[in-house]
C-alpha positions as CSV (number, residue, x, y, z in Angstrom):
1,X,-7.4,15.8,28.7
2,X,-4.4,17.7,27.6
3,X,-0.6,15.8,29.1
4,X,1.1,18.1,30.8
5,X,5.1,18.3,30.8
6,X,8.0,20.1,29.5
7,X,8.2,19.9,25.4
8,X,11.8,18.5,24.7
9,X,11.0,17.6,20.5
10,X,8.7,19.8,18.6
11,X,7.6,19.2,14.9
12,X,10.6,20.7,13.1
13,X,13.1,18.5,15.5
14,X,10.6,15.5,15.1
15,X,11.0,15.8,11.4
16,X,14.6,16.2,11.1
17,X,15.5,13.5,13.4
18,X,12.8,11.6,11.2
19,X,14.9,12.5,7.8
20,X,18.1,11.6,9.9
21,X,17.1,8.2,10.7
22,X,15.9,7.6,6.5
23,X,19.0,8.9,5.4
24,X,21.2,6.3,8.1
25,X,18.7,3.6,6.9
26,X,19.7,3.9,3.0
27,X,23.6,4.3,4.0
28,X,23.9,0.9,5.6
29,X,21.2,-0.6,3.4
30,X,21.7,0.6,-0.3
31,X,19.2,-1.3,-1.9
32,X,15.8,0.5,-0.8
33,X,14.2,-2.4,-2.9
34,X,16.0,-4.9,-0.2
35,X,14.0,-2.8,2.8
36,X,10.3,-3.5,4.9
37,X,9.6,-1.3,7.7
38,X,7.3,-2.5,10.2
39,X,5.7,-0.1,12.9
40,X,4.5,-1.2,16.2
41,X,1.1,-0.1,17.1
42,X,0.3,3.2,17.7
43,X,2.9,5.4,17.5
44,X,5.4,3.3,16.1
45,X,3.1,2.8,13.1
46,X,3.1,6.7,12.8
47,X,6.3,7.0,12.5
48,X,7.1,3.8,10.4
49,X,4.6,5.6,7.5
50,X,6.6,8.6,7.8
51,X,10.0,7.1,7.5
52,X,9.0,5.5,4.5
53,X,7.8,8.5,2.8
54,X,11.6,10.1,3.3
55,X,12.5,7.1,1.4
56,X,10.1,7.4,-1.3
57,X,11.3,10.7,-1.6
58,X,14.8,10.5,-1.3
59,X,15.0,7.4,-3.8
60,X,11.6,6.8,-5.5
61,X,11.4,3.1,-4.0
62,X,7.8,2.7,-2.1
63,X,9.1,1.0,0.5
64,X,6.1,-1.8,2.0
65,X,4.9,-0.9,5.7
66,X,3.6,-3.2,8.1
67,X,1.9,-2.6,11.4
68,X,2.2,-4.7,14.5
69,X,0.3,-5.0,17.9
70,X,2.7,-6.9,20.4
71,X,0.3,-7.2,23.3
72,X,0.1,-11.4,22.9
73,X,3.9,-11.9,22.6
74,X,5.2,-9.5,25.5
75,X,7.0,-11.6,28.5
76,X,4.8,-10.5,31.0
77,X,1.4,-10.8,29.6
78,X,0.3,-13.6,32.0
79,X,1.4,-11.8,35.0
80,X,-1.0,-8.3,34.2
81,X,-4.4,-8.0,36.0
82,X,-5.6,-5.9,32.7
83,X,-6.5,-8.4,29.5
84,X,-4.4,-7.1,26.7
85,X,-6.4,-5.0,24.0
86,X,-5.4,-7.2,20.7
87,X,-5.2,-4.8,17.3
88,X,-4.6,-6.0,14.3
89,X,-1.1,-6.9,12.3
90,X,-0.8,-6.5,9.0
91,X,2.2,-7.6,7.5
92,X,1.1,-8.1,3.5
93,X,4.4,-9.0,2.1
94,X,7.2,-11.9,2.9
95,X,9.3,-11.3,5.1
96,X,11.9,-13.8,4.1
97,X,15.3,-12.7,3.3
98,X,14.4,-8.8,3.3
99,X,15.8,-6.2,5.3
100,X,13.4,-4.7,8.1
101,X,13.5,-1.8,9.4
102,X,11.2,-2.0,12.6
103,X,9.7,1.2,14.0
104,X,8.5,1.8,17.5
105,X,8.7,5.6,19.2
106,X,10.4,5.2,22.8
107,X,13.2,2.7,23.4
108,X,13.3,2.2,27.3
109,X,13.6,-1.2,28.9
110,X,13.3,-3.1,25.7
111,X,10.8,-5.4,26.4
112,X,8.5,-4.6,23.5
113,X,11.4,-4.7,21.3
114,X,12.1,-8.3,22.0
115,X,8.3,-9.6,21.8
116,X,8.1,-7.5,18.8
117,X,11.3,-9.8,17.4
118,X,9.6,-13.0,18.5
119,X,6.6,-11.8,16.6
120,X,8.3,-10.8,13.4
121,X,10.3,-14.6,12.8
122,X,6.8,-16.5,13.0
123,X,6.2,-14.1,9.5
124,X,9.8,-16.1,8.5
125,X,13.3,-15.5,8.7
126,X,14.2,-12.1,7.6
127,X,17.9,-11.3,6.2
128,X,18.4,-9.0,8.9
129,X,15.9,-7.2,11.5
130,X,17.3,-3.4,12.0
131,X,15.5,-1.3,15.2
132,X,14.7,2.5,14.8
133,X,13.4,4.1,17.2
134,X,13.2,8.0,17.7
135,X,13.7,8.2,21.3
136,X,16.2,6.0,23.3
137,X,15.5,7.3,27.1
138,X,17.6,4.6,28.4
139,X,17.1,2.1,31.5
140,X,17.1,-1.2,29.2
141,X,16.5,-4.5,31.4
142,X,17.2,-6.5,28.1
143,X,20.5,-6.5,26.0
144,X,18.9,-4.4,23.2
145,X,20.2,-2.1,21.4
146,X,18.8,0.2,18.4
147,X,20.2,0.6,14.9
148,X,19.1,4.3,14.4
149,X,18.0,6.7,17.0
150,X,16.4,9.9,16.5
151,X,17.2,11.8,19.7
152,X,19.3,10.5,23.0
153,X,17.3,11.8,25.8
154,X,18.2,10.6,29.4
155,X,15.4,10.3,31.7
156,X,14.9,9.2,35.2
157,X,12.9,5.6,35.4
158,X,9.9,7.8,37.1
159,X,9.8,10.0,34.2
160,X,7.4,9.6,31.7
161,X,8.1,10.2,27.9
162,X,5.0,11.0,26.0
163,X,4.6,11.3,22.1
164,X,2.2,12.9,20.4
165,X,1.7,13.0,16.7
166,X,-0.5,14.7,14.2
167,X,-2.3,11.8,13.6
168,X,-3.3,10.7,16.7
169,X,-3.4,14.2,18.7
170,X,-3.7,16.8,15.8
171,X,0.2,18.0,16.8
172,X,3.5,16.6,16.7
173,X,5.6,16.8,20.2
174,X,7.8,15.0,22.7
175,X,7.3,15.8,26.4
176,X,8.3,14.5,29.7
177,X,6.8,14.4,32.8
178,X,8.9,14.2,35.9
179,X,8.4,11.2,38.2
180,X,5.1,10.6,37.5
181,X,5.7,7.4,35.4
182,X,4.4,3.8,36.1
183,X,6.8,1.8,37.1
184,X,4.8,-1.4,35.7
185,X,3.5,-0.7,32.3
186,X,4.5,1.4,28.8
187,X,2.6,3.2,26.1
188,X,2.5,0.3,24.1
189,X,2.0,-2.0,27.3
190,X,-1.4,0.8,28.6
191,X,-2.3,1.1,25.0
192,X,-3.3,-3.2,24.8
193,X,-4.9,-2.6,27.8
194,X,-7.0,0.0,27.1
195,X,-5.2,3.2,28.2
196,X,-4.1,5.7,24.8
197,X,-2.5,8.6,26.1
198,X,0.6,7.3,24.1
199,X,3.0,7.7,27.1
200,X,6.6,5.5,26.6
201,X,7.1,3.8,29.6
202,X,8.1,0.8,29.8
203,X,9.2,-0.5,26.6
């Protein structure tokens, strides 16, 4: 069933934001060969692949891309009534002494990112971990800040930020649904418990 809301980003604006992120990553990391990119499933993984593709076009370097499921690393996993749906984590490269670019769609409370950081260090000790997000919607609960932000979108805490991607829904767009948010779970959280609507909530 289609999700209704106010469209705040269309395909052109999303592409422009991802291109800007890729340029900023290269400005901060001039050696593209030092980079690896890890996308948080689901939509963060789609965005990670796109950013890697832009970097390859700009630098001629194929940056390794990994996928990460953070369901069992969340600090509230044991408090949920639903059991998380554990998907695959595919990091088929060494992160030691590499500059890791962690990619997610929406940055909200910071709890998804905190879980991702815990999981990354289980694979080794990177040189740096840098966070890239398409949207920062504010309302942080943890002291986490993105290094690269596509768009800052002011929201009420009860709003839902919904990202649709060509890979998943056949369209690139970001919508805001006013005042309908589930205050306890986010898109990543809902994905872990079987909801695949793609709403960027409590991250």
